[in-house]
C-alpha positions as CSV (number, residue, x, y, z in Angstrom):
1,M,-176.4,-18.4,-100.1
2,N,-176.3,-14.7,-100.0
3,K,-176.6,-11.7,-97.8
4,E,-179.9,-11.4,-98.0
5,Q,-181.3,-15.4,-97.8
6,W,-179.4,-15.3,-94.7
7,I,-181.1,-11.8,-93.3
8,E,-184.5,-13.6,-93.9
9,N,-182.9,-17.2,-92.6
10,Q,-182.5,-15.5,-88.7
11,Q,-186.8,-16.1,-88.4
12,N,-186.2,-19.8,-88.5
13,Y,-186.2,-21.9,-85.7
14,D,-183.0,-23.8,-85.5
15,E,-181.5,-19.9,-86.3
16,I,-183.4,-18.7,-83.2
17,Q,-182.4,-20.9,-81.3
18,N,-178.5,-20.5,-82.2
19,T,-179.2,-16.9,-81.5
20,Q,-180.1,-18.5,-78.1
21,K,-176.9,-19.8,-77.5
22,L,-174.9,-17.1,-78.3
23,W,-175.9,-14.7,-75.9
24,E,-175.8,-17.7,-73.1
25,S,-171.4,-17.5,-74.7
26,I,-172.2,-12.8,-74.5
27,Q,-173.4,-13.7,-71.1
28,A,-170.6,-16.2,-70.0
29,N,-167.8,-14.5,-71.8
30,N,-167.2,-17.4,-74.1
31,I,-166.5,-15.8,-76.4
32,T,-164.6,-13.0,-78.0
33,P,-164.3,-9.9,-78.7
34,T,-167.0,-9.8,-76.8
35,D,-168.3,-6.8,-78.1
36,L,-168.1,-7.3,-81.9
37,Y,-170.3,-10.9,-81.3
38,F,-173.1,-7.9,-79.3
39,E,-173.4,-6.0,-82.4
40,Y,-173.3,-9.2,-84.3
41,L,-176.2,-10.6,-82.0
42,I,-178.7,-7.7,-82.4
43,I,-178.1,-7.7,-85.7
44,R,-179.3,-11.1,-86.0
45,L,-182.5,-10.7,-82.8
46,I,-183.5,-7.6,-85.4
47,A,-183.3,-9.4,-88.7
48,A,-185.6,-12.3,-86.5
49,I,-188.4,-10.2,-86.0
50,D,-189.1,-9.6,-89.5
51,E,-192.1,-7.7,-91.0
52,F,-189.3,-4.1,-92.5
53,Q,-188.7,-3.0,-96.2
54,N,-185.4,-2.9,-95.6
55,F,-182.6,-4.2,-93.9
56,E,-179.2,-3.0,-93.5
57,F,-176.2,-3.3,-91.0
58,S,-171.7,-1.9,-91.7
59,M,-170.4,-4.6,-89.9
60,K,-168.9,-6.7,-91.9
61,L,-169.2,-10.8,-92.0
62,D,-167.0,-13.4,-93.9
63,N,-168.0,-16.2,-96.3
64,D,-169.8,-18.1,-93.3
65,F,-171.4,-14.4,-92.2
66,K,-169.4,-14.5,-89.2
67,P,-168.5,-11.2,-87.9
68,K,-165.3,-10.2,-89.8
69,S,-165.2,-6.4,-88.4
70,F,-167.2,-3.5,-86.2
71,A,-169.3,-1.4,-88.7
72,S,-166.9,1.8,-88.5
73,G,-168.3,5.4,-88.9
74,K,-171.7,4.4,-89.5
75,P,-174.7,3.5,-87.9
76,D,-174.4,-0.3,-86.6
77,L,-178.2,-1.0,-88.4
78,I,-180.9,0.7,-90.6
79,V,-183.9,-0.5,-90.5
80,S,-186.8,1.0,-92.4
81,Y,-190.2,0.2,-92.0
82,D,-193.3,1.8,-93.8
83,D,-193.5,5.1,-91.9
84,L,-190.0,5.1,-89.8
85,Q,-186.5,3.8,-90.5
86,L,-184.7,3.0,-87.4
87,I,-181.2,3.9,-86.9
88,G,-179.5,1.4,-84.4
89,E,-176.3,0.6,-81.8
90,A,-175.3,-1.6,-80.0
91,T,-173.0,-1.2,-76.9
92,L,-171.7,-3.1,-74.1
93,R,-169.5,0.2,-73.4
94,P,-170.5,3.4,-70.9
95,I,-172.0,5.7,-72.8
96,S,-170.3,9.2,-72.2
97,G,-171.0,12.4,-72.1
98,K,-170.0,12.8,-75.9
99,V,-172.5,10.7,-77.8
100,D,-171.4,9.9,-80.8
101,H,-173.9,8.3,-82.7
102,F,-176.3,11.3,-82.8
103,S,-174.3,11.6,-85.8
104,H,-175.8,9.2,-87.7
105,L,-179.9,10.9,-87.4
106,N,-179.8,12.9,-90.3
107,E,-181.7,15.9,-90.1
108,E,-182.9,16.6,-93.7
109,S,-183.9,12.6,-94.2
110,K,-186.8,12.4,-95.6
111,V,-188.1,9.8,-93.6
112,K,-188.6,10.5,-90.3
113,Q,-185.8,8.5,-88.1
114,L,-185.8,7.1,-84.4
115,G,-182.5,5.9,-83.2
116,M,-182.4,2.8,-80.4
117,L,-179.8,1.9,-78.6
118,F,-179.3,-1.9,-77.4
119,V,-177.3,-3.1,-74.7
120,K,-177.2,-6.3,-72.4
121,D,-179.6,-5.4,-69.5
122,I,-181.6,-2.2,-69.5
123,K,-181.2,-2.1,-65.7
124,K,-177.7,-1.5,-65.5
125,V,-177.7,1.4,-68.2
126,D,-175.8,4.2,-66.1
127,S,-178.2,7.2,-65.1
128,Q,-175.5,9.5,-67.4
129,V,-177.0,7.2,-69.9
130,W,-180.3,8.7,-69.5
131,N,-180.0,12.0,-69.0
132,T,-177.9,12.8,-71.7
133,Y,-180.6,10.8,-74.1
134,K,-183.3,13.8,-72.6
135,V,-180.6,16.4,-73.1
136,Y,-180.2,15.5,-76.9
137,L,-184.0,15.7,-77.3
138,Q,-184.4,18.4,-75.3
139,E,-181.3,20.6,-77.0
140,K,-181.2,18.7,-80.6
141,N,-184.3,17.4,-80.9
142,K,-182.8,13.7,-81.4
143,L,-183.7,11.0,-80.1
144,F,-182.2,7.8,-79.7
145,M,-184.0,5.4,-77.1
146,I,-183.3,2.1,-75.0
147,C,-184.2,-1.4,-75.6
148,D,-182.5,-3.9,-74.6
149,V,-181.4,-8.1,-75.4
150,P,-184.2,-10.3,-72.6
151,Y,-186.8,-8.4,-74.6
152,L,-185.7,-9.3,-78.1
153,L,-185.5,-12.6,-77.3
154,D,-188.4,-12.6,-75.5
155,L,-190.0,-11.3,-78.7
156,I,-188.7,-13.9,-81.1
157,K,-189.3,-17.1,-78.7
158,N,-193.2,-16.6,-78.7
159,D,-194.9,-16.1,-81.6
160,Q,-193.4,-14.9,-84.8
161,K,-197.3,-13.5,-86.5
162,I,-197.3,-11.2,-83.8
163,T,-193.6,-9.7,-82.9
164,S,-192.9,-7.2,-85.3
165,N,-196.2,-5.2,-84.2
166,K,-195.0,-5.4,-80.4
167,F,-191.9,-4.8,-81.4
168,L,-193.4,-1.4,-83.5
169,E,-195.4,-1.0,-80.5
170,F,-193.0,-0.6,-77.9
171,I,-190.9,2.2,-80.5
172,K,-193.7,4.3,-80.7
173,N,-194.7,3.9,-76.4
174,S,-190.8,3.9,-76.4
175,E,-191.3,7.6,-77.8
176,N,-193.9,9.2,-76.6
177,I,-192.7,8.6,-73.6
178,W,-189.7,10.0,-74.4
179,K,-190.8,13.1,-75.9
180,T,-193.7,13.7,-73.4
181,E,-192.4,13.2,-69.8
182,S,-189.9,16.1,-68.6
183,N,-188.1,13.7,-66.5
184,W,-185.3,11.0,-67.2
185,K,-186.3,9.7,-64.2
186,L,-189.7,8.7,-65.1
187,I,-188.5,7.5,-68.6
188,Q,-186.1,5.2,-67.0
189,A,-188.7,3.6,-64.7
190,K,-191.7,3.8,-67.9
191,I,-189.6,2.0,-70.4
192,T,-187.8,-0.6,-68.1
193,S,-191.1,-1.0,-67.4
194,I,-192.9,-1.8,-70.5
195,L,-189.8,-4.6,-71.8
196,R,-190.2,-6.1,-68.1
197,K,-194.1,-6.8,-69.0
198,N,-192.8,-9.0,-71.4
């Protein structure tokens, strides 16, 4: 099996069940290093959504497609759709005022790029993160949005035929909220509401 086949396999029922088990192990702190396996989990979840034109990740995997090392100095994920490139970062760590992953958004890209931070639980994201992301958008016109694991798991466990459309719809709605709401508290409330409706 090569890397492309492994990515495609993430959409299979058995692999989706394995991804669910991996999430349960991460939540219970039964697998280490937890942050390495969290990045691996996000790769598997996004691969399972499918319907992308291209899927790249920077994490190194071993011959059994288990995580070997983090993405270093590169985006964790680059997922290309028809008219959009999604730059993904996965983290269990708090986000400080200095956010390095904005440098992964290429201002000279010929394709529209949006960033997305993947976290364990949207409700536990510190207010500083929401505020920092809004400031970057206003001052530098760079947008990173926020999504969490429970939402992604719900997507892939439901009807696979509509999973990709629902995810792309979330990206579009999220972008609109970030760009039209002036107050990060309203952004936080609206994004959280969308993620918890599913």
